Structure formats: structure tokens, C-alpha cells
C-alpha positions, 0 to 999 in steps of 0.5 A, a space after each residue: 979052733 978050726 970049728 969056731 972059725 968055720 962057724 964064724 965064716 958060715 955065719 958071715 956068709 949067711 948074713 951077707 947072703 940074706 942081705 943080698 937076697 932080701 930085696 929079691 925075696 920081698 919083690 918075689 913075694 909081692 912087696 914092691 916099691 909101688 905097693 903090694 902087688 895084686 894076687 901075690 903072697 903079700 896081697 894074701 898076707 895083707 888081706 889076712 892081716 886086715 881081716 884079723 884087725 877089723 879092716 886095716 893093717 896095723 902099724 908095726 905088723 909083719 906086713 907093714 914091716 916088710 913093705 917098709 923094708 922095700 922103702 928102706 932098700 930103695 933108699 939104701 940103693 939110691 944112696 949107694 948109687 949116688 955115691 958111686 955115680 957122683 964121680 962119673 957125673 962130675 966128669 961128664 959135666 966137665 969137672 975133670 982131673 985135668 981141669 975144666 973141660 972146654 965146651 962143657 957144662 962146667 965151663 959154662 958154670 965157670 964163665 957165669 961165676 967169673 962174670 958174676 965175681 968180676 972176672 974170677 972164680 971165688 975160692 970155696 964157691 960151687 964151681 971151685 968145690 965141684 972142680 976140686 971134687 972132680 980133680 981129687 975125688 970126693 972126700 968122705 964128708 962129701 960122700 956122706 952128703 951125696 949119699 944122704 941126698 941120694 937116700 932122700 931122693 930114693 925115699 921120695 921116689 919110693 913114697 911117690 910110687 905109693 909105698 908108705 914108710 
């Protein structure tokens, strides 16, 4: 029984280590979010693949997959970062557990919403939703939305820096 347990623990530790080190290994090899780095192992691999393929790197080839992995990693990091940063961003904007902070961006938004709605802030509106998230935390569905938006921004930024998907 102990041997089986140690095998499982070793396998899990190896998998976690591989996932954690993959971005470092890819970047070190020259697969970057800005494209393949000149003079790197990745550039050599790309050159060999292009020669073997008659001038281009085939979609689905190892080089293409490794370069795409960099985009996926950037996208995942952006999604995770967005979910982690969202509560701090809400608090910095003035949506706090104690209510909307005076003189903040949130108070300006609340004032504009009240003027637009005849003196009150509409329940379920943007200001009310952000204040609820600032006061009670972002629910799981909200975290999924924030993560999706962060992933989309991460993918767009990665592609804008010349990384293809």
C-alpha cells in the first residue's frame, strides 16, 4: 500500500512541477509571447521544420504547438491574474465592504447613476452590482466572467505582440 501511495504522490508532484516549469522552459528555449526569439533553440527548430516542409512550418507541428502553448499560458495567466486582482481593483475604485468610499471613482459613478435615475441608484445596475461585489466578494459566476474577460485580454495581447494561435 505504501509503494502505491508514494507512486501517486510522485506522479502528482511530477505533474505539478512540469506544469509550473513549462513556461520557464518554453521561454528559455526561445518560444516567447512576441514570437520565436532569433538565435534560440526554437529558431533552430523552426528553421529545420521549414526546410523539411518546403519553406513553411506546418500547422500542428511540434514547433507550432510549442509556440501556441506560450499563447495558452499567457491567456491562462491573464485569466488567473484578473480573478485575483478584481477584488483589489474594486476596493481601489471605492467599492468597499463598508460602502462606497467618499471621493472615489465609485462615488462619482454612484452620483452619475443617481442623477440619471432621478435620485436613486437602480437595483441590479452597474454601481449596485459592483458595490455588492466589493462588499461581499465576487461570486463564482462573477469570477468565471472576470476570468473569461482576463483570458480574452491576455490572448489578444499575446496575439498583438506577434504570437499566433
